[in-house]
Structures are given as structure tokens and as C-alpha cells.
C-alpha positions in Angstrom: -13.5 1.1 -28.5 -14.2 -0.6 -25.1 -12.4 -1.4 -22.1 -13.1 -5.4 -22.9 -11.7 -4.7 -26.5 -8.6 -3.2 -25.4 -8.3 -6.0 -22.7 -8.5 -8.7 -25.3 -5.9 -6.3 -27.5 -3.9 -5.9 -24.6 -4.0 -9.9 -24.1 -2.7 -10.2 -27.2 0.6 -8.1 -26.3 -0.7 -4.9 -27.7 1.1 -2.5 -25.0 -0.6 0.5 -26.6 -4.0 -0.8 -25.4 -2.6 -1.2 -21.8 -1.7 2.2 -21.7 -5.3 3.1 -23.1 -7.0 1.0 -20.1 -4.2 2.6 -17.4 -4.9 6.2 -18.9 -8.7 5.7 -18.4 -8.6 4.0 -14.8 -5.6 5.2 -13.1 -7.3 8.4 -11.5 -10.7 6.7 -10.7 -8.7 4.1 -9.2 -6.4 6.6 -7.3 -9.2 8.6 -6.3 -11.0 5.2 -4.7 -7.6 4.1 -2.8 -7.0 7.4 -1.6 -10.6 7.2 -0.2 -10.2 4.1 1.8 -6.1 4.6 2.8 -6.0 8.7 3.4 -2.3 8.3 2.3 -1.5 9.0 -1.3 1.8 6.7 -1.0 0.1 4.1 -0.4 -3.1 4.9 -2.8 -0.6 5.2 -5.3 1.5 2.0 -4.5 -1.8 -0.3 -4.5 -3.0 1.1 -7.8 0.4 0.4 -9.4 0.1 -2.7 -8.0 -2.9 -3.6 -9.5 -1.4 -2.8 -12.7 1.4 -4.6 -12.0 -0.7 -7.8 -11.6 -2.8 -6.9 -14.7 0.4 -7.6 -16.8 1.7 -10.1 -14.8 -1.7 -12.6 -15.1 -3.5 -11.0 -18.4 -3.1 -14.6 -20.0 -4.9 -16.5 -17.0 -7.7 -13.6 -16.8 -10.9 -14.3 -18.8 -13.2 -11.8 -18.0 -17.1 -12.5 -17.1 -18.4 -8.9 -17.1 -17.1 -5.7 -17.7 -13.4 -4.8 -17.0 -13.9 -2.1 -14.8 -15.3 -4.4 -11.8 -12.6 -6.7 -12.3 -9.9 -3.7 -11.5 -11.8 -2.5 -8.8 -12.2 -6.4 -7.2 -7.9 -6.5 -7.5 -7.8 -2.9 -6.1 -10.2 -3.9 -3.0 -8.0 -7.2 -2.3 -4.7 -5.1 -3.1 -6.1 -2.2 -0.2 -7.1 -5.9 2.2 -3.1 -6.7 1.3 -1.4 -3.4 2.2 -3.8 -3.1 5.8 -2.9 -6.3 6.8 0.8 -6.2 6.1 0.5 -2.9 8.2 -1.5 -4.6 11.0 1.1 -7.3 11.0 4.3 -4.8 11.4 2.5 -2.1 14.0 2.1 -2.0 17.6 -1.3 -0.9 17.5 -4.5 -1.4 15.5 -6.1 1.8 14.2 -9.4 0.6 15.0 -11.0 3.8 14.5 -9.6 3.9 10.7 -11.6 0.9 10.4 -14.6 1.6 12.2 -14.9 5.0 10.7 -17.8 5.2 8.3 -16.2 8.0 6.5 -13.7 4.9 5.3 -16.7 3.5 3.3 -18.0 4.9 0.5 -21.4 3.2 -1.1 -20.8 1.4 -4.4 -23.5 0.8 -6.9 -25.0 -1.9 -5.1 -24.6 -1.0 -1.6 -21.9 -4.3 -1.3 -19.4 -2.1 0.7 -21.7 -0.6 3.2 -23.0 -4.4 3.9 -19.5 -5.0 4.0 -19.1 -2.4 6.4 -21.8 -3.2 8.7 -20.7 -6.6 9.0 -16.9 -5.9 9.9 -18.6 -3.1 12.5 -21.0 -5.6 14.0 -18.0 -8.3 14.2 -15.8 -6.0 15.9 -18.5 -5.4 18.6 -19.1 -8.6 19.2 -15.3 -9.1 19.5 -14.9 -6.5 22.0 -17.8 -7.4 23.4 -16.5 -10.7 24.3 -13.1 -9.0 26.3 -13.1 -9.9 29.8 -15.0 -6.9 31.5 -12.1 -5.2 32.9 -10.4 -4.8 29.3 -13.1 -4.3 27.7 -14.2 -1.5 30.0 -10.8 -0.2 29.1 -10.6 -0.6 25.6 -13.9 1.4 25.2 -12.7 3.9 27.8 -10.3 4.7 25.3 -11.2 4.6 21.6 -15.1 5.4 22.5 -14.7 8.4 25.1 -11.0 8.9 23.7 -9.4 8.7 27.6 -5.9 8.6 27.6 -4.2 5.9 29.4 -3.5 8.0 32.7 -6.9 9.3 32.7 -8.2 5.9 32.5 -5.9 4.9 35.5 -7.0 7.6 37.6 -10.4 7.1 37.0 -10.3 3.6 37.4 -7.8 3.9 40.5 -5.5 1.7 39.2 -2.1 1.8 37.4 -0.6 3.0 34.2 0.7 -0.3 33.5 -2.5 -2.2 33.8 -4.3 0.0 31.8 -1.4 -0.2 28.8 -1.3 -4.3 29.4 -5.4 -4.5 29.3 -5.1 -2.2 26.0 -2.6 -4.0 24.0 -4.8 -7.7 25.0 -7.4 -5.9 24.0 -5.9 -5.1 20.5 -3.8 -7.9 20.1 -7.3 -10.2 20.1 -8.5 -7.9 17.9 -5.8 -7.8 15.7 -6.1 -11.7 15.6 -9.6 -11.9 15.0 -9.6 -9.6 12.3 -6.7 -11.7 10.5 -8.6 -14.7 10.8 -11.3 -13.1 9.3 -9.7 -12.0 6.3 -8.1 -15.7 6.3 -11.6 -16.6 6.1 -12.6 -14.7 3.3 -9.9 -14.7 0.9 -8.1 -18.2 1.2 
């Protein structure tokens, strides 16, 4: 049976159909989530949330295409929620994770690559908009991998000033990314 036929059966409370769908898609979803998050526990958590939400909202879902596209969209949204929650509760932003080309795989249509390039352009634009000293310190830290002490020594400024400027840059990026996410998904 096709995924779509199984999904219709599942919508009519056939738990066996749900089990088959779960078994068909679990491994591929885990693989994709693990590729995006590089954390096995987090990958399992977001995939589990996909299936919980699929179960919870089964009566309200109207498929307009293949189930796998719907499930992958759900996964993408769960990954965004996970990352947003992680950013909210962290004092630093893993900008290398976001900007890393390894974090983006090509899907069949290249949509993810386009989204990645747009995000990369937006991050570059945000960094370029930082005050000159703040931008320089941030780029030395992220692009050149220098520590706060190395930056302070090279620029002949205090270690505390470097930390303050880095915090300011990270806070600006976090707020901008949060606003982009709200605009994209509200």
C-alpha cells in the first residue's frame, strides 16, 4: 500500500497503518535530523515530535501531495523549533553551526540550498551592519578563530571590552534570527 492509502486508514483510527508509516519513515527522518543537528538525542526527540504531532493532528491533515513531503516539512519545522528553543536558552549562538555548509544538504529541488544561501546572505548583512569595532572583533573571533585574549592583545584593548563586543554581536544576531523565524513561520 502507498503511504497515502495508509494515512487514510490511519486517519480512520487504524493503528497498524500508523505503525507501518512509522517504520517506513523513522530511519530516514532520523538520518536527516541527525545530519542537521549532529546530536543523536536531539534528532530522536524532533523525529518523535513529528510522529506525536502526526498522531495528534491526524483528523485535521489534508494531504495535497505525497505524505513524505508533508512529514519532511513537519521535521523541518520541529528542527527550527528545537534550534529556536536552544538559542533562547543559550548565552552564545553557535553561528558556525548555522553558517556551516555541512549543515545543509541538497534536497531534490535544491530548496534547502537556496534557503541556506539566503540565510548566509542575511547573516552577512547583519554582521556588516554591526558597528565597526564590534564587527571587527566578531570577525576576528569567528572567521579567524581567535580567542578573546588574542583579540585583546592584537587590538591593544581590554579582555572585558572584547567580551562585551562579542556579546553585543551575538545578541544582535540572535534577535535578528529570531525575527526572521517569526516572519517566516507566523
